[in-house]
MIVEXMI-468149 format. One record per atom (N, C-alpha, C): x, y, z; residue in one letter. Coordinates in steps of 0.05 Angstrom, whole numbers, plus 5000, padded with zeros to 4 digits. Example, Ala and Ser with C-alpha at 12.3 -4.5 7.8 and 13.67 -1.06 7.14 Angstrom:
526448865156A524649105156A526449345156A525749555142S527349795143S525850015157S
end
This chain:
900039991667M899039711654M898239831622M899439701602Q898439701575Q898139431565Q895839371548L895439131537L894939161506L896038971491A895739011461A895438711454A893838691431A893638431417A893538451381A895438311372R896238341347R895638111329R893338151312H892137901296H891837661310H890637661333L890237411350L888037221342L888637021337S887036801329S886936551342S884836401347K885036121360K883135921349K884235751343A882535491330A882735241348A880535141347Y879934851359Y879134681338Y881634571333G881034361308G880834551281G878434501269Y877834651245Y875634921250Y875134921275F873535171283F875235361299F874635581282W876235851292W874735971314W875036021335A873636141358A874436421362A876336491347L877236771346L879336821322L878437081308R879937071285R881237341278R883637441279D885137671269D884337901289D884337851315V883238081334V885838271336V885338521336N887038711345N885838911363N887638951386L886939131409L889039271416L888639531428N890539661444N888939811466N889739731490I888139791513I890039971535I889440221535A891540381555A891140361580A893040431601A892440431628A890040581636A888440461655G886540601666G884140601650G884040421633E881440371616E879740111628E876840161628C875339971635C873939911609C873939661604V872539551574V870939391580V868539401568A866139191566A866938991541A866438751545L867038591522L864238411521L863238511495L860438441493L859938231467L857938151463G857037961444G855137691454G854737591430P852337421438P853637121448P852936931463N853336681468N854936571441N858036431452G859336361427G860636501411G860736781420A862237021401A865236981403A866336851427G869136871431G870337011451G868237111467K868937301490K870837111514K869936901520T871136751539T874236681527T874136601502T877036501490T878636721493T877636951483L879037201487L880537311514L878637211539L879737311558L881537121567L881436811563K882736631566K886336681558K885836761533L887936801515L889537021533L888337241533L889837511551L890837391577L889737241587A890137141613A892836941613A893036821594G895236631592G894536351596G891536331601L891136101604L890835851587L890935991559I890435821533I892135991516I893635851496Y895236041477Y894335991448Y894536281432P893736321408P895136101384P893036081368T894135921338T896236111329T895336371328S896936541313S896636821326S898437031318G898537251331G899737321360G899737521371E901637571395E899637771411E901037721438I899137861460I901838021472I901138271480Q903738471493Q902338591517Q904138531540I903638711566I905438871570I905139161574N907439351578N909839291554N908839231529G910439221507G912238941506G911838741523T912938511520T911438291518T911638101495A910537871489A909737671513A907437591517L906437381535L906937121520L908136981534S908636701522S908236521542S908936261539R908736011559R910835991577R913136171574T915336221597T914936431612T912636611608S912736881617S911336881649S912636771664T911836741693T911637001706T913637201703T912837451715T910837591704T910537601681L908137711664L905337631675L905237351675R902537171679R901837301710R904037391729S903337451756S902437721759S902537871735T900938111738T898038111725T897237891718I894137881712I892437691730I889937811731G888237661749G885637621728G885037381731F882737211718F880037191737F877737301744L876237301756L873637201742L872536971753A869936841739A868536691765A865736641761P864736441775P865436181771P866336011794G867335741790G870535751790G871636021797E873935991792E875235791812E877835701810H878735491827H879435581855H878335481872L879135501904L879135231916L880635201936Y880634961953Y879034891974Y876734721964D874634651983D875434582011D877334402010N878334302034N880234442052N880634712044L881634922059L879735122074L880435252093T878935462101T879135722081T877335882087V877536132076V880336252078V881036292106G883936462107G886036272098G885936042100E887835802088E888435812057E885735892044N885935922016N887736222010N886836412025L888536652021L891236632024L892236492047D894936432056D896336272036D894836072025F896035932004F896536081975F895136211967F895036351947F896736601946F897236741968T899236961971T902136801972T902336581986A904836441986A905936371955A903636241940L904536151918L905236361897L904036641900Y905336851882Y907437011894Y908936881918D911236971927D910437281942D907937271954K906737551961K907237511997K909137672007N909137692036N907337862052N904737792056I902637912069I902137892096I901738072110A900938012143A898237932147A898037792164G895437672175G893237902175G894338032187S892438372195S891638442165S893238422145A892138512120A889738312105A890638082107I888337882096I886437912114I886137982141A883637962156A882138242145A883538422143S882138692132S881138652105S882438492086T881138452063T878938312070T879138122085L876337932081L874238092092L874838282114N872538472125N871838582107N873438732082G872138882063G870538742048G871038482045V868938332023V866638192041V866338242061G864538162079G864837862090G867037782092L867637492097L869337422125L869537652137Q871537622160Q870537422179Q868237412183R867137222205R866736892194R867436872170W867936632159W870136532145W872236682159S875136612157S876136322162S874836192187G875835982192G874035762178G872035822160E870335622151E871335492124E871135262120Y871435142095Y870235212074Y871835212052V870335352028V868635202018V868734932023S866434742012S863334822019S863434992047A860935042062A859935312053A861635482028L860335762022L858235732003L857235911996S855135941976S856736031949S855536021926S856936101905S857636401904S856036571912G856336841920G858436901939G859336731962M861336801978M863536721970M863536481954K865736391945K867136631919K865336721907F865836971884F866837191904F865937271925R867537441942R869937371951R870837121956L873237031965L875237081942L874437021913S875637041895S876837371894S874837501893I875437821896I877437861918I877437831941A878937821961A881737701952A882237511941K884737421936K886037531915K884737701894W886237831879W887038121884W884538141902Q885738431917Q888138411930Q888838181944L891438171957L893538101930L893238001912L895137931895L895938191873L894138381875E894238641862E895338631836E893938491813P894838461789P894038741778P895738771754G895439041740G893139021713G892438761704L890938691691L888538491700L885738641701W883838481711W881738391688W881338141685L880338041667L877737881682L875237901676L873037821689L870937751667L869937451675D868237341656D865337291673D863337461661E861037441670E860837461703E861437671717P861837671746P859437731757P857237791744Y855037951761Y852937681769Y852937501749G850937231762G850537181786G852937121803V852637041830V852737261856V852637501845L853837711868L850937821875L850237871897D847838081908D848538341905D846438501909G846838771903G849238861917G849938831942S851938961957S854738831947S854638551938G856938481925G857538611900G855338691882I856038821857I857239131859I856339221884D857139511893D860239451899D860839261917L863339231923L865139171902L864938981880L866538951863L867039201844L864739371835E864839561816E867039771828E866439841857N867540051871N870439991868N870739721876F873939661871F874939641846F873639581825L874339591796L875039891789L873240021800Q874140361791Q876340461802Q877040371830A879440461839A881640371826A881640101819Q883939971806Q884340141777Q882640251763C883040391739C883940611743C883240811766R884541021777R887341011783R888540761789K891040671795K892440641769K891040591745G892940601724G892340271716G891040091726S890139831721S888439821693S888539611679V886439541656V884939351666V881839401658V879739241669V878539191638V877838881635V876338811615V874238621628V871538641620I869738511631I867538411610I867238191612A865237991589A862537941608A860638081594S858038081613S855838121592S853437981601H851038011582H849438231604H850038331621H848438511633H849638791625H848338871598I849139081582I848739351597I846639361613S846139621621S848339721647S848139461663R850339511683R853239571678R854139401662V856639381649V857639651638V855339741623M856240011603M856240221627M855140211650Q855240451671Q857740451680Q859040251682L862040201695L864040311674L864140191648C865740241633C866340451613C868340481601D868640771583D869340681560D869240411546R869440341521R868140031517R867239991494A866039771484A867239621463A866739371467L868439191443L866138981439L865338951412I863438731407I864538521390I864538261398L865438031380L863437881374L863237791347H860937661330H862637461312H862137141325Q862936951303Q866436951305Q867337081327G870037081332G871337311320G870037511313K871637731296K870337951316K872238151315L872238431329L870438601311L868038621318T866138851300T865639121307T866539141333F865739401343F867839501365F868939731366D870939831384D871040121383D869340231412E869240531409E869040581437E870040861445P870041001470P867241041476P865540971505R863341111505R863041351499R860141461490Q860041721480Q856641761491Q855842041490Q853042031488Q852142251470Q850742211455P848841981449P850641741433P850241511436W852041321423W850241151406W849541221384D848041111368D849440871355D851740911347S853340741331S853040501349S853740531373F853240271395F850940121395F848540281396H846040161396H845340021366H846640091342R845940021324R847039711316R849839731332A852239491332A850539241346A849739351366F848439151390F845839051383F844139231371S841039131368S841638871353S843238851338E843238541322E843138321337E844138311360F844038111380F841438111399F840138301400L837438331420L834938161409L833838011427P831537871422P829138001404P828137831384R825938021368R823138011379R822937811397G820637741410G818937521393G816337461397P815037321382P813937431352P814037301331S813737391303S810037361298S
end
């Protein structure tokens, strides 16, 4: 899996949420997407996921342009965020049956049961999703995308609703995906946590990409770039 963005921009009316972003992300990279509120992180993730479309510029996956008609390409993309759409009036197991059928995946019931066990939800397989906590719903979303096996993983603030074991589960899985050659991009305000996981950092500010470097030790350039957005404390 390889991901590229060329002169990517997105406007909402007269407001430019993203301006002239250029990216090249190679197979196996795990990338932290950082920046203050309103910097354009979620907009960039939604563009990369094909959920919204750019005002100008282009996204390429494995050298092929992502467009409104790119059904096959979109099936290689997983977008994971708290509040991701699940069907409350279906059970946990029925949700996974539905999504795997929707993506034309022929997955045995034993594989679904094993995946639910892996995310700690096997005993809730017959429970309606409406009865689950936010953290459990997020675990179900993880299970869904594990079964669908995208090559591009896009995560928007994944840590907020997960407990400690859920965070370990997610991070171990993402590391395994990167070892297989997938691309992972994580937008998060949990800087210390995400920088332990990722091997590259991007910083967005006012819709512009202001920083893009691989992780290194020491990393003075990153600390200088990110310190601009840290709280100053009372004056």
